N, C-alpha and C positions, 0 to 999 in steps of 0.2 A: 564167533568169539566176541566178547564185549570190547567196547572202545577203551583204549588205554592211552593217556596223553604221553607224548614222547618226552616232554619236559618234566613229567611227574606232578604237574600242578592242575588242580581242578578248582574253578571258582563257581559258586552257586549263589543265586539271588532269587528269592521267591517273593512275589507280590501278587497274590491272587485275590481278585475281588471276592468279598464275602468270607474270606478266611481271616480269622482274627489274629492268628499267630502262625504264619507259615514257617516251615523248617525244612531241613535236609536230613534224611535218614540214610545211613550206610548199612547195608545188610550183606550177608554172605561175604564178609571181609576177613574171614579167619586166615586166608592165604592170599597175600598180595603178590601180584606179578612182578612188581619192582617197587622202588621207593615211591611214596605218594604223599602229597600234601593237599588236603581239601580245605578250602577257605570259603566262608560264608558270612555275610553280614547278618544272617538269621541264626537262630538256635540250630544246633547240629546234634544228631543222635547217632551213636553206634549201637547196633542191635546184635547181641551175641558176641562170641569170641571175635576179637579183632586183631589181625596181624599176629596170630598165635602159632602159626605153622611156618617154619623157615623165615623167621622174622626179617623184615626189611625196614629201612628208615621210613618212619611215617609220622605225620603231624596232622592235627586239625586246628584251625584258627577260626573262631566263631564268636557270636554274641553270648552264647551259653552252651556249655558242653554237657550233654546228657548221656548216661550210660543205661542201656536196657540189657537185661540178662539174656542168656540163651533160652529162657522160658517165656519171654515176652509174647503176649498174645493180644493183638489189636482188639479182639472181641471182648476182652476183659478190661480194656483201658478205662471205661467209665464206671466199673464196679468198685466195690470197696477194697481196701488194702489186702484183706485176707483172700481175695480172689485174684490177686496179682502177686503170686509168690515167685520170687527169683530163684535161679539156680546158679551154681558156681560158674564163674565167667572169667576169662583171661583177656586182658587188653595190653598191647604193647604200642604205645603212641605217645608222642609229645603233644601237649596242647597249650594253646594261648587262648584265653577266653576272658569274658567279662564276669563280673560278680555283682551281687547286690551289696548295699552298704550296711554297716552297723552304725547306729546313731551314736553321736558323741556321748550321750548320757547312758549308753548301754542298751537303749531300747532298739527294737528291730534288729536283734542279733542275726547275722547272716549265716551262722552255722560254722564259720571258720574254714580254714584250708581243707579240712577233711570233708567238707561239703562243697568244695569248689566244683568238682564234677557233680552233677545233679542226678537224683534217683527218683523213680516212680513206682517202686515195687517193695514188697516185704522181703527184705534180705536177711531176716533173723536166721542165724545159724548157717548162712551161706557165705561163701568167700568170693571176693573180687581180687584177683591177682592183677596188679597193675605194675608195669615197668615203663618208664619214660621220664618225662619232666612236666611240671605244672607251672604255668605262668599266668598270673592274674594281672592283666595289664590295663583294664579299663572297667568302668561301670557298665553293666549290660544296658543296652538301649531298648531291647524288645522284651526279653524274659526278665521282668522286674518284680515278680511276685515275692511276697515275704516268705522267708524260710519258716517252715513249721515241721517239727519232727513228729512222726507217728500217725498223722492223719492221711498222708499220701505215700509215705515211705518209711521203712526202718533201715538202719545202717547195715552194711555188710561187714563181715570180718575182713579187715583191710590188710591184705598182704601186698603192701605197696613199697616200691623202691625205685631209686634212680637208675636209669639204664646207662651203665658205664660206657657203652658203645658211643654215646653222645660226646664223650671226651675226644674222640677221633674225628677231625673235621671231614674226613672222607666218608663218614657214616652218618652225617646229618641228613635230616629229611630235605627233599627238594625245596629250594626257594626259601628256606627258613633263615631268619636273621642270624648273623654271627657277629658278635662283638668280642674282640680280643682284649683291648686295653682302652680304657677311658681315662684321660688325664685332664683334671680341671686346671685350666690355665688362668681363666678370668671369667667372671660373671658380670655381664653388663646389662643394665636395663635400658631399653630403647624406647623412646617416646615417639618415634617416627623413623623414617628410613635412616640407615647409618650415613654418617658424613663421609664423603670420599677422603681417602688418605692423601696427604700432600707428598709430592716426590721429594 
């Protein structure tokens, strides 16, 4: 049997000599044994259905989140878009990821929220069913290529929705941040260490 972390957390870091953009890929993830959060400072890929059978709390936190369909074939990865045809795929995961920026003058459009998860296949007339949550928390540090529609992917039919199980704190993915209430009391600019308070 495969290794499964008792705390439900896996951290990956790839820095391989000669590899220009290391990444982590999750395969055969359609049925998870238990709740799982995978964290990587690198880009992360899910290949095929992920957490689609007997859904468990699941999250990925990474530099860039990439979705590969059930039809993904590594042998076609360098071929044209018409040789990388996607198939219907189901993903149940919450993700926190980086994004590329859109210039203030409208140049270098990043594709918007609908392209926060990144694609590499021709999804024309194919569906991606997604349930979970999407959080764009930082600018990607590794996967920084400009967004371009049509040359390396076309968009899926997006059957996307929020996973209402996430409203129950007992059903959150392992190790994920939880903020209940934030109250602004005071904003202070510090130019050095704070002064000790007097008694």
